[in-house]
N, C-alpha and C positions, 0 to 999 in steps of 0.2 A: 369190165374192160372199158376203157375210154379210148376214143379215136384221137390221135395226136393232131394238133393244129396244122402242122406242116403238111399233112395229108391233103389238105384242101388247096394248096398251091396258089393262094391269092384269088381263087375263083369265087369267093364269097366275101364281098366287100363290106358286109354289115357287122357291127360290133356284136360279138357273142355275149349273150346273157345266159344266166344259169339259174335253175330252180332245183333245190335239193329235195326230191320226193323221198318217201320211205323206201321206194323201189330202186332208186338210183338218181343220178344227176341228169336233168333234162336241159337241153339247149333250146333257146328260143331267140327270136329277133323281135325287137320292139322299136319300130321306126316311125317317125312322123310326129306331129304335134300332140302333146299329151292331152290337149283338150279337143282333138279331132275325133270324129266319129270312128269307133274302132271297127276294123275288119280283121277277123280271125281266119287265117288260111291254114286249115288242117289237111295234111297230106294223107294219102292212102298207102296201101301196101303194094309194092315194095319200093317206095320212093322216100323223099325227105323234103324239108322246106326249100331246098334248092330249086324245086319245081317252080316256085313262085318268084324267083330272083328278078325276072323282068317285069313283073306286075308291081313290085314294091315301089320303085321310083315314080311311076305314073300315079299311083294312088296317093303317095306322100305329096307329090306336086299338086294334087287336087284337094289336099287338106285332110286326108284320112290318116288315121293311126293304124299301122300294119303290125299285127302280132302273128308271128309265124313260128309255131312250136315244132320241134322234132320229137316224134314219139320215141319212147324208150326203145333202143335197139336200132335206131335209124339216125342218119346224119351224124351230128356231133354229140348226140346224147349217148349216155352209157349203154353198153351192150352186155347185160348180165347173162349168166349161163342158165338161169332158171326159166324153162320154157313157159311156165304158167304166167310169167310177167308179160308175155307177148299176146295174151288173149285180148280181143277187141273190147270187151267190157272193162278190162283193166286200163287200156289206153284211154277210153272215154272218161273213166273216173279221174284220171290224172289231169284232164283238161278242165275239170270243174273249178 
């Protein structure tokens, strides 16, 4: 299942980007200069990348590249029915 974009009601100003993993479609944000030092902000359970919405502008202004993924089942990423896809080791492997 995918969450519809209208659900977010303009509260997420960043361009959505997608990665098609074997387990489902993952949403992520990639903001800032491509040559900037990358900062990966991975959320915990039960939240999503929205947690970092106020950090992104400050880090981008400081020259950093912000990469903010939504784990499968969270935020704008797909929400499959298979419970085993939500295990922490599976989330970690998808970030590699």
